[in-house]
LUMNUNU-344851 format. One line per field, with one value per residue (C-alpha): residue number from 0; residue in three letters; x, y, z. Coordinates in steps of 0.25 Angstrom, whole numbers. Each point is the difference from the previous one (the first is absolute). Example, Ala and Ser with C-alpha at 12.3 -4.5 7.8 and 13.67 -1.06 7.14 Angstrom:
<drenkes>
pos	0, 1
code	Ala, Ser
xx	49, 6
yy	-18, 14
zz	31, -2
</drenkes>
This chain:
<drenkes>
pos	0, 1, 2, 3, 4, 5, 6, 7, 8, 9, 10, 11, 12, 13, 14, 15, 16, 17, 18, 19, 20, 21, 22, 23, 24, 25, 26, 27, 28, 29, 30, 31, 32, 33, 34, 35, 36, 37, 38, 39, 40, 41, 42, 43, 44, 45, 46, 47, 48, 49, 50, 51, 52, 53, 54, 55, 56, 57, 58, 59, 60, 61, 62, 63, 64, 65, 66, 67, 68, 69, 70, 71, 72, 73, 74, 75, 76, 77, 78, 79, 80, 81, 82, 83, 84, 85, 86, 87, 88, 89, 90, 91, 92, 93, 94, 95, 96, 97, 98, 99, 100, 101, 102, 103, 104, 105, 106, 107, 108, 109, 110, 111, 112, 113, 114, 115, 116, 117, 118, 119, 120, 121, 122, 123, 124, 125, 126, 127, 128, 129, 130, 131, 132, 133, 134, 135, 136, 137, 138, 139, 140, 141, 142, 143, 144, 145, 146, 147, 148, 149, 150, 151, 152, 153, 154, 155, 156, 157, 158, 159, 160, 161, 162, 163, 164, 165, 166, 167, 168, 169, 170, 171, 172, 173, 174, 175, 176, 177, 178, 179, 180, 181, 182, 183, 184, 185, 186, 187, 188, 189, 190, 191, 192, 193, 194, 195, 196, 197, 198, 199, 200, 201, 202, 203, 204, 205, 206, 207, 208, 209, 210, 211, 212, 213, 214, 215, 216, 217, 218, 219, 220, 221, 222, 223, 224, 225, 226, 227, 228, 229, 230, 231, 232, 233, 234, 235, 236, 237, 238, 239, 240, 241, 242, 243, 244, 245, 246, 247, 248, 249, 250, 251, 252, 253, 254, 255, 256, 257, 258, 259, 260, 261, 262, 263, 264, 265
code	Met, Lys, Trp, Pro, Ala, Ala, Ile, Ile, Gly, Leu, Leu, Val, Ile, Gly, Ser, Val, Ala, Val, Ala, Ile, Tyr, Ile, Tyr, Val, Gly, His, Thr, Glu, Val, Pro, Ile, Ser, Pro, Ser, Ser, Ala, Ser, Ser, Gly, Val, Asp, Ser, Ser, Arg, Pro, Thr, Ser, Ala, Pro, Thr, Thr, Glu, Ser, Arg, Gln, Tyr, Thr, Val, Leu, Val, Asp, Val, Ser, Arg, Ser, Arg, Thr, Ser, Gly, Met, Ile, Ala, Glu, Gly, Glu, His, Tyr, Met, Asp, Ala, Leu, Ile, Asp, Arg, Met, Asn, Tyr, Gly, Asp, Arg, Leu, Val, Val, Leu, Gln, Met, Tyr, Glu, Ala, Gly, Val, Asn, Glu, Ala, Lys, Ser, Asp, Leu, Asp, Val, Ser, Leu, Ile, Lys, Pro, Ala, Asn, Ser, Leu, Ala, Leu, Asp, Glu, Ser, Glu, Glu, Leu, Lys, Ser, Thr, Arg, Asn, Asp, Leu, Lys, Glu, Pro, Val, His, Leu, Phe, Phe, Gln, Arg, Ala, His, Thr, Arg, Pro, Val, Leu, His, Thr, Asp, Ile, Leu, Thr, Thr, Leu, Ser, Ile, Ala, Ser, Glu, Lys, Val, Ser, Glu, Gly, Lys, Arg, Asn, Val, Leu, Val, Ile, Leu, Ser, Asp, Met, Leu, Gln, Ser, Ser, Arg, Glu, Phe, Glu, Phe, Glu, His, Leu, Lys, Arg, Met, Pro, Pro, Arg, Gly, Trp, Ile, Ala, Gln, Arg, Thr, Gln, Gln, Gly, Leu, Thr, Arg, Pro, Leu, Tyr, Gly, Ala, Cys, Val, Val, Ala, Val, Gly, Ala, Asp, Pro, Ser, Thr, His, Glu, Gly, Ile, Val, Val, Arg, Glu, Phe, Trp, Gln, Gln, Tyr, Phe, Lys, Ala, Ser, Asn, Ala, Thr, Leu, Ser, Thr, Arg, Asn, Tyr, Arg, Thr, Thr, Pro, Pro, Ser, Ala, Asp, Ala, Ser, Leu, Cys, Glu
xx	-55, 14, 8, 8, 16, 2, -9, 7, 16, -6, -5, 12, 10, -7, 0, 15, 2, -7, 6, 15, -5, -4, 13, 12, -7, -15, -10, -13, -3, 1, -10, -8, -2, -15, 4, 9, -9, -13, 10, 2, 14, 1, 14, 2, 2, -7, 6, -5, -4, 9, -3, 6, 7, -6, 4, -9, 5, -8, 0, -3, -7, 2, -4, -8, -11, -3, -4, 8, -12, 2, 14, -3, -10, 12, 10, -10, -2, 15, -2, -9, 8, 12, -10, -2, 15, 8, 14, 8, -10, 6, -5, 3, -4, 1, -3, -8, 8, -3, 9, 8, 10, 10, -7, 7, -12, 1, -3, 0, 3, -2, -3, -9, 13, -1, 8, 15, 0, -14, -3, -14, -11, -10, 2, -13, 1, 17, -7, -7, 9, 10, -12, 0, 15, -3, -11, 8, 10, -12, -7, 13, 0, -14, 4, 12, -9, -12, 11, 2, -12, 0, -8, 1, -2, 6, -5, 6, 14, 0, -6, 11, 9, -8, 3, 14, -3, -11, 6, -2, 1, -12, -15, 0, -12, 2, -8, -3, -4, -4, -12, 7, 0, 13, 4, 13, 4, -5, -15, -8, -9, -9, -14, 5, 7, 12, -2, 12, -8, -7, 12, 12, -1, 3, 10, 9, -2, 6, 10, 3, -2, -11, 7, -4, -6, 1, -12, -4, -14, -3, -8, -3, -5, -2, -8, -15, -6, -14, -1, 2, 13, 5, -4, 7, 13, -2, -2, 14, 6, -5, 6, 13, 0, -4, 12, 8, -2, -8, -14, -8, -15, -12, -2, 15, -2, -6, -1, 0, 10, -7, -1, 12, -4, -3, 10, -1, 10, -3
yy	-12, 4, 9, 11, -2, 12, -5, -14, 7, 8, -11, -9, 10, 2, -16, 0, 12, -6, -13, 7, 8, -13, -8, 11, -4, 7, -7, 9, 6, 16, 8, 7, 15, -2, -10, 10, 13, -7, 0, -14, -3, -17, 0, 4, -12, 0, -2, -13, 3, 1, -4, 9, -8, 2, -1, -6, 6, -9, 4, -12, 2, -10, 5, -7, 8, -6, -15, -11, -4, 16, -3, -12, 9, 9, -11, -6, 13, 1, -11, 7, 12, -9, -6, 12, 4, -1, 1, 11, 4, 0, -2, 4, -5, 7, -5, 13, 7, 1, 11, 8, -2, -5, -14, -11, -4, -11, 4, -7, 5, -9, 3, -10, -3, -7, -14, 3, -10, -4, -13, 0, -2, 7, 13, 1, -12, 5, 12, -7, -8, 11, 6, -11, 1, 13, -5, -8, 12, 6, -10, 0, 14, -2, -13, 10, 11, -8, -5, 13, 8, 15, 9, 14, 2, 10, 3, 14, -6, -10, 9, 8, -13, -4, 14, -4, -12, 4, 1, 13, -4, -13, 1, -2, -8, 2, -12, 2, -11, 5, 4, 14, 5, 7, -4, 8, 9, 10, -4, -11, -1, -11, 8, 12, 2, 10, 3, 9, 15, 9, 6, -12, -6, 14, 4, -12, 2, 15, -6, -10, -12, -7, -9, 0, -14, 4, -3, -13, -6, -3, -14, -1, -13, -4, 15, 1, 13, -6, 8, 16, -2, -9, 13, 10, -12, -1, 15, 2, -7, 4, 13, -4, -7, 10, 9, -13, 1, -14, -3, -7, -3, -3, -12, -5, 3, -14, -11, -11, -2, -1, -10, -7, 7, 13, 11, 12, 8, 1
zz	-271, -4, 9, -9, 1, 9, 13, -2, 0, 12, 6, -2, 4, 14, 3, -5, 11, 13, -4, 2, 12, 7, -5, 7, 14, 1, 6, -5, -11, -1, 5, -12, -1, 2, 14, 4, -1, 8, 13, 1, 0, 0, -2, 16, 8, 12, 13, 8, 16, 9, 17, 8, 12, 14, 13, 12, 14, 11, 14, 8, 15, 10, 12, 11, -3, -13, 0, -7, -9, -6, 0, -8, -9, -4, -3, -8, -7, -4, -8, -7, -3, -5, -9, -8, 0, -12, -3, 4, 10, 15, 15, 11, 14, 12, 15, 8, 7, 17, 6, -9, -12, 10, -1, -7, -9, -10, -16, -12, -14, -12, -16, -10, -9, -12, 0, -8, -13, 2, -8, 4, -12, 7, 6, 9, 6, 3, 5, 10, 5, 2, 8, 8, 3, 6, 9, 8, 7, 2, 8, 8, 3, 6, 7, 8, 3, 6, 11, 4, 3, 5, 11, -8, -15, -6, -14, -2, 3, -8, -11, -1, 0, -13, -7, -1, -7, -9, -14, -8, -14, 2, 2, 15, 8, 15, 8, 14, 9, 11, 8, -2, 15, 2, 15, 5, 11, -8, -5, 3, -13, 9, 6, -6, 12, -4, -13, -7, 2, -13, -8, 3, -15, -4, 10, -3, -16, 4, 6, -9, 8, -8, -9, -14, -5, -16, -5, 8, -2, 17, 2, 17, 3, 14, 4, 4, -7, 6, 13, 3, 5, -12, -9, 8, -1, -13, -3, 6, -9, -14, 5, 3, -13, -7, 5, -3, -14, 1, -2, 10, -6, 9, -8, 3, 16, 3, 11, -10, -13, -12, -8, -9, -13, 6, -2, 9, -8, -14
</drenkes>
């Protein structure tokens, strides 16, 4: 079949135009009018998904009402949390306060940082090694805290301190390793002895005394929601965190830690 000379000429000119377009630095063939009219812009680059940095703020209750086994469970859960961290994530660990803000309590504030000038060929193994390095100071923190058990658990004061350490610009996960039984001069949650009166949370919020937690997802490990008393305590904390711009779901109010591969705050 013979091609008309005019058509052959057009094909040659089109091929030369595409070759020149690519030669001057473009890596894609220009979009044809038909492609443009279809609404699909194949020249638009697709952006890679980004991972938002997180902050894990952990409150550790070592009061005498908690057994050594329960505290050890919390420590093992910390290992699982660290294994979920990525570069840029921050971990803040606070020991529960006992009697107001004037106590001297230790804390731990570390971040997962990618080693400078890394020569590692396997990035996943390097991340695993960096995570393991982070576990050592956490275990030391638990050992020191465990040697100084407290008589009371002032969760409300501890949350006030923790709010000052929460990063507003990160996705926040607040983990409370505690039975969630506030025990102070003002309130005693055990057996519902001295619970806050009705309207207490709303009044404190109106007075500006409810500290913000910047959208934190709250996970409470060590609580007992299996009794009427436990449900009353859980409902108080759910209302309190809602007023603090945080969320404590029924699923995240637990007696035992979740499995290592479970993420309760996705």
